[in-house]
Legacy VTK file of the C-alpha trace (Angstrom):
# vtk DataFile Version 3.0
C-alpha trace
ASCII
DATASET POLYDATA
POINTS 382 float
105.103 104.563 100.176
101.390 104.236 100.916
102.848 102.374 104.212
103.478 105.369 105.736
100.823 107.796 104.039
99.589 109.284 107.257
103.058 111.133 108.234
103.954 111.680 104.723
100.684 113.676 104.366
101.290 115.465 107.350
104.657 116.581 105.778
103.090 117.764 102.663
100.726 119.819 104.447
103.290 121.523 106.346
105.311 122.394 103.279
108.409 120.180 104.103
110.821 118.848 101.213
111.389 115.268 101.697
112.740 111.964 99.837
110.778 109.099 99.730
112.629 105.649 98.832
110.452 102.786 97.838
110.774 99.111 97.297
109.956 98.541 93.938
111.036 94.911 93.208
112.349 91.949 95.511
114.067 88.676 94.507
114.576 86.084 96.668
114.291 86.347 100.504
113.881 89.841 101.721
111.803 91.452 104.910
109.828 93.979 103.022
107.793 93.729 99.786
107.388 96.192 97.043
105.630 99.336 98.342
107.394 99.519 101.620
109.001 102.767 102.028
111.422 105.012 103.957
111.315 108.794 103.803
113.685 111.572 104.788
112.711 115.348 105.503
115.460 118.105 104.875
115.933 118.316 108.445
117.184 114.550 108.337
114.038 113.096 110.291
113.175 109.459 108.899
110.290 107.308 109.131
109.351 104.315 107.829
111.737 101.234 106.666
112.595 99.266 103.404
114.730 96.339 104.962
114.013 96.209 108.545
117.322 97.432 109.283
119.905 95.842 106.511
120.407 98.752 104.230
118.390 101.694 105.995
121.526 103.639 106.651
122.587 103.596 102.639
119.156 104.506 101.643
118.942 107.409 104.297
122.180 108.969 102.471
120.440 108.271 98.950
117.402 110.033 100.286
119.834 112.862 101.611
121.609 113.096 98.335
118.285 113.161 96.258
117.170 116.147 98.157
120.196 117.994 97.600
120.375 117.283 93.700
116.676 116.858 92.968
117.393 113.719 90.870
115.615 110.328 91.338
117.712 107.261 91.258
117.055 103.472 91.063
119.570 101.279 93.304
119.829 97.898 93.760
121.093 96.133 97.070
121.837 92.706 97.378
124.011 90.069 99.717
127.730 89.767 98.578
129.415 86.472 99.547
132.762 88.037 98.784
132.108 90.780 101.575
129.613 89.833 104.071
130.089 93.117 105.723
129.439 95.171 102.682
126.234 97.214 102.531
123.644 94.569 101.591
120.925 91.938 102.296
122.302 89.483 104.444
119.139 87.489 104.075
120.407 86.590 100.736
117.690 88.423 98.791
118.148 91.431 96.360
115.763 94.600 96.446
115.509 97.528 93.996
114.603 100.783 95.526
113.535 103.990 93.837
114.557 107.029 95.659
112.220 110.413 94.481
112.655 113.819 95.843
109.571 115.391 96.714
110.332 119.390 96.729
107.767 122.227 96.631
108.683 122.850 92.955
108.064 119.348 91.934
105.444 118.839 89.239
104.209 115.539 90.940
104.228 116.680 94.343
100.557 117.601 93.944
99.586 114.132 92.737
101.619 112.567 95.557
99.893 114.940 98.006
96.686 113.595 96.934
97.592 110.036 96.808
98.483 110.208 100.509
95.610 111.841 101.538
93.439 109.237 99.816
95.378 106.564 101.292
94.593 107.707 104.619
90.908 106.980 104.484
89.534 105.582 101.087
90.578 103.195 98.284
93.179 104.360 95.805
96.118 103.085 93.792
99.444 105.521 92.878
101.259 104.369 89.770
104.853 105.834 89.454
107.471 105.451 86.889
110.493 103.558 88.246
112.580 102.826 85.211
112.383 104.759 81.762
113.503 108.030 80.245
114.768 110.490 82.870
111.881 112.997 82.344
109.293 110.500 83.082
111.069 108.639 85.916
109.511 109.447 89.315
106.008 111.011 87.658
102.825 109.700 89.208
99.455 109.240 88.429
96.420 108.684 91.087
93.587 106.334 90.256
90.466 106.097 92.127
87.827 103.161 92.222
85.395 104.806 89.809
88.254 105.016 86.954
88.979 108.777 87.632
92.648 109.793 88.090
94.932 112.768 88.682
98.085 113.722 87.420
99.677 112.013 84.361
102.952 111.197 82.310
103.076 114.663 80.448
102.370 114.432 76.320
101.548 110.836 76.489
97.788 110.856 77.026
97.621 107.024 75.371
100.196 106.105 78.122
98.042 107.597 80.781
94.979 105.604 79.707
96.891 102.316 79.581
98.354 102.813 83.215
94.789 103.974 84.623
93.501 100.495 83.470
95.980 98.546 84.690
96.512 100.338 87.917
92.501 99.937 88.213
92.897 96.021 88.152
95.589 95.929 90.825
93.243 98.393 92.822
90.189 95.993 92.644
92.579 93.290 93.623
93.832 95.092 96.449
97.514 94.344 95.191
100.830 96.173 95.148
103.357 95.156 92.231
105.297 96.198 89.189
103.898 97.100 85.692
106.311 96.228 82.408
105.088 98.275 79.485
107.283 97.437 76.314
108.349 100.224 73.765
105.269 99.961 71.624
103.026 99.941 74.482
104.577 102.961 76.376
104.104 105.307 73.255
107.334 107.285 74.570
109.793 105.555 72.608
111.320 103.394 75.139
110.195 100.345 77.915
108.948 101.433 81.055
108.683 99.777 84.534
105.734 101.207 86.810
105.352 100.701 90.277
101.547 100.330 91.502
100.620 100.650 95.117
97.248 100.027 96.203
95.746 101.456 99.658
92.524 99.925 100.472
90.332 99.645 103.784
91.471 97.423 106.489
90.252 93.659 105.927
87.275 92.547 108.116
87.518 90.046 110.887
84.127 88.978 112.188
84.137 86.870 115.536
81.114 85.310 116.129
80.292 84.204 119.805
81.098 87.004 122.672
83.285 84.710 124.901
86.374 85.419 126.727
88.372 83.728 123.863
86.717 86.238 121.658
88.430 89.019 123.627
91.602 87.784 123.090
91.097 87.264 119.757
89.615 90.777 119.075
92.923 92.152 120.263
94.995 90.190 118.120
92.845 90.895 115.192
93.338 94.678 115.784
97.206 94.025 115.998
97.307 92.316 112.468
95.123 95.366 111.065
91.586 93.943 110.828
88.572 95.890 111.433
86.983 93.744 114.127
83.191 93.078 114.528
81.830 90.988 117.342
78.511 89.330 116.920
76.444 87.567 119.233
72.556 87.226 119.828
72.925 87.662 123.600
72.971 91.180 124.912
74.072 90.413 128.237
77.642 89.297 126.743
77.939 91.497 123.509
79.057 94.798 124.862
81.389 97.679 124.654
82.575 96.990 127.984
83.609 93.390 127.462
85.100 94.358 123.949
86.551 97.614 124.066
88.929 97.098 121.398
86.203 95.960 118.793
85.393 98.364 116.080
81.774 97.323 116.118
79.718 95.191 118.537
76.399 93.529 116.819
73.733 92.041 119.095
71.978 89.767 116.522
71.633 86.089 115.445
74.861 85.354 113.690
73.688 83.706 110.370
71.067 86.907 110.118
73.806 89.383 110.260
76.139 87.516 108.052
73.068 87.509 105.561
73.305 91.324 105.341
76.578 92.588 106.141
79.177 92.964 103.501
82.205 90.712 103.016
84.913 90.291 100.334
87.784 87.849 99.527
89.814 89.114 102.189
87.275 88.794 105.163
88.188 85.978 107.932
85.066 84.479 109.931
86.015 83.051 113.347
83.027 81.203 114.741
83.590 80.555 118.414
80.006 79.851 119.646
80.246 76.033 119.587
76.805 75.897 119.732
74.601 73.960 117.236
71.715 76.478 117.264
74.270 79.105 116.272
76.831 77.079 114.537
75.011 75.413 111.721
72.910 77.963 110.362
75.808 80.386 110.189
78.590 77.880 108.760
75.886 76.918 105.922
75.981 80.379 104.910
79.747 81.267 105.604
80.991 78.151 103.555
79.331 79.425 100.586
80.673 82.990 100.595
83.847 84.321 98.813
85.633 85.003 101.922
89.314 84.311 102.621
88.943 82.080 105.772
86.073 80.327 107.566
87.337 78.814 111.096
85.136 77.205 114.189
86.239 76.518 117.828
85.206 73.029 119.156
86.549 69.767 120.284
87.254 67.160 117.851
84.009 65.471 119.030
82.142 68.704 118.502
83.590 69.151 115.058
82.749 65.686 113.733
79.151 66.218 115.363
78.910 69.675 113.877
80.057 68.340 110.247
77.195 65.640 110.535
74.865 68.398 110.977
75.903 70.485 108.277
75.815 67.559 105.679
72.130 67.297 106.823
71.157 70.798 105.837
72.960 70.410 102.477
76.624 71.343 102.890
78.542 69.496 100.371
82.074 67.806 101.072
83.920 70.538 98.831
82.273 73.326 101.040
83.108 71.548 104.316
86.652 71.162 103.093
86.907 75.023 103.427
86.187 74.941 107.261
89.380 75.309 109.313
88.372 73.106 112.337
89.207 72.787 115.072
90.188 76.144 114.572
93.753 77.240 114.945
97.420 75.703 114.696
98.581 73.173 117.311
100.623 75.270 119.578
99.217 73.627 122.874
97.273 76.624 123.605
95.692 76.795 126.782
94.853 80.855 127.676
92.287 82.848 125.569
95.715 84.495 124.634
97.563 81.621 123.657
94.345 80.309 121.781
94.085 83.722 119.871
97.616 83.264 118.903
97.008 79.784 117.609
93.904 81.040 115.465
95.927 84.215 114.335
98.698 82.130 113.374
96.462 80.012 110.973
94.794 83.062 109.596
98.476 84.511 108.476
99.789 81.070 107.312
96.468 80.599 105.032
96.705 84.295 103.862
100.520 83.956 103.170
100.805 80.492 101.765
102.880 79.506 104.952
103.342 75.696 106.116
102.890 76.163 109.662
105.451 74.360 110.524
108.744 75.311 112.566
111.200 77.104 110.536
114.113 75.156 112.398
115.082 72.369 110.228
112.527 73.413 107.612
113.220 73.763 103.854
110.472 76.362 103.218
110.710 79.893 102.424
110.975 82.290 105.365
109.141 85.007 103.273
105.885 84.289 101.688
103.596 87.231 99.898
100.138 86.837 98.432
99.474 90.176 98.497
101.874 91.664 95.916
102.200 90.153 92.248
104.971 89.667 89.940
105.542 92.077 87.153
102.921 92.277 84.335
104.290 92.866 80.952
102.284 94.605 78.380
102.926 95.806 74.669
106.258 94.118 74.380
108.139 93.819 71.423
108.755 90.163 70.128
LINES 1 383
382 0 1 2 3 4 5 6 7 8 9 10 11 12 13 14 15 16 17 18 19 20 21 22 23 24 25 26 27 28 29 30 31 32 33 34 35 36 37 38 39 40 41 42 43 44 45 46 47 48 49 50 51 52 53 54 55 56 57 58 59 60 61 62 63 64 65 66 67 68 69 70 71 72 73 74 75 76 77 78 79 80 81 82 83 84 85 86 87 88 89 90 91 92 93 94 95 96 97 98 99 100 101 102 103 104 105 106 107 108 109 110 111 112 113 114 115 116 117 118 119 120 121 122 123 124 125 126 127 128 129 130 131 132 133 134 135 136 137 138 139 140 141 142 143 144 145 146 147 148 149 150 151 152 153 154 155 156 157 158 159 160 161 162 163 164 165 166 167 168 169 170 171 172 173 174 175 176 177 178 179 180 181 182 183 184 185 186 187 188 189 190 191 192 193 194 195 196 197 198 199 200 201 202 203 204 205 206 207 208 209 210 211 212 213 214 215 216 217 218 219 220 221 222 223 224 225 226 227 228 229 230 231 232 233 234 235 236 237 238 239 240 241 242 243 244 245 246 247 248 249 250 251 252 253 254 255 256 257 258 259 260 261 262 263 264 265 266 267 268 269 270 271 272 273 274 275 276 277 278 279 280 281 282 283 284 285 286 287 288 289 290 291 292 293 294 295 296 297 298 299 300 301 302 303 304 305 306 307 308 309 310 311 312 313 314 315 316 317 318 319 320 321 322 323 324 325 326 327 328 329 330 331 332 333 334 335 336 337 338 339 340 341 342 343 344 345 346 347 348 349 350 351 352 353 354 355 356 357 358 359 360 361 362 363 364 365 366 367 368 369 370 371 372 373 374 375 376 377 378 379 380 381
């Protein structure tokens, strides 16, 4: 649901009634992951997607029905070998979709409205009961990074505290997934399934080296949803005119900037300077930081020479093993745009656990996902 938060928040502010269908579980191959959503308002306007087209029509009708009768419904869609033309996922997967009406009188509407507003500009997690007693299904709770929360599950404060703690852990990791709470843990007399959706600020891409290849990589990084910074010590090259798509341009020695800026486990660092006086102090630091990806441009000869220089300044073999160099996948790239695609492809493969090989003739999964998690189970009865 949070993937369409901006538009849904406008609907809430405009007082529209709507129903939102959210993917809550996926089995096998499926195009969208938990948290993906489609919403339909009372006029029949639709936004978002839950399957890339496979079951959109059926889900649209479920939303219209939920708006009419005011009831939440949990529906499963999958591929049918007996009838390939039946409504289902032709890619062979199975998805569970929760359809929830959000009408003016709905007690969960203020909480969902606050969650949608938060998702537009800050870190937050929203937890919704997707399976359990009818009176609890669809109820929501908004959790912020400081542990404060809005909403809740009625007369079940212990359940509120349990979900707040678990949702906070999901939020810390920037993950979306389901939480299974057994009958004893739920304190409401029945087991529950809770979907936790996390909204976190965009991950960072820092591009070092204000060269023509960097301009193309900045555009690619923005396309992939990164907040992109360009850093170069040479003010004549690091300009807004050359990098109009960058979120930030920094004129500073690369390693000095990296020492003072904030990075996290989702940050990607792309070193395009291929100049030892910049690369060595920068990579010495970068390879010791808890970031997602460190790549460096250069020929194979440059790579070998750079590795020797890094060893001389104390970089270990284990640290060197983190370095993606020469940067990018082997696409035969020549132009800056092709090279940017090569680098971006490697970043995506690294993030999602992909092999980087052609899917034709391969026996690898088509859909990988390292950002959602399988169901966690707490408080189960043995």
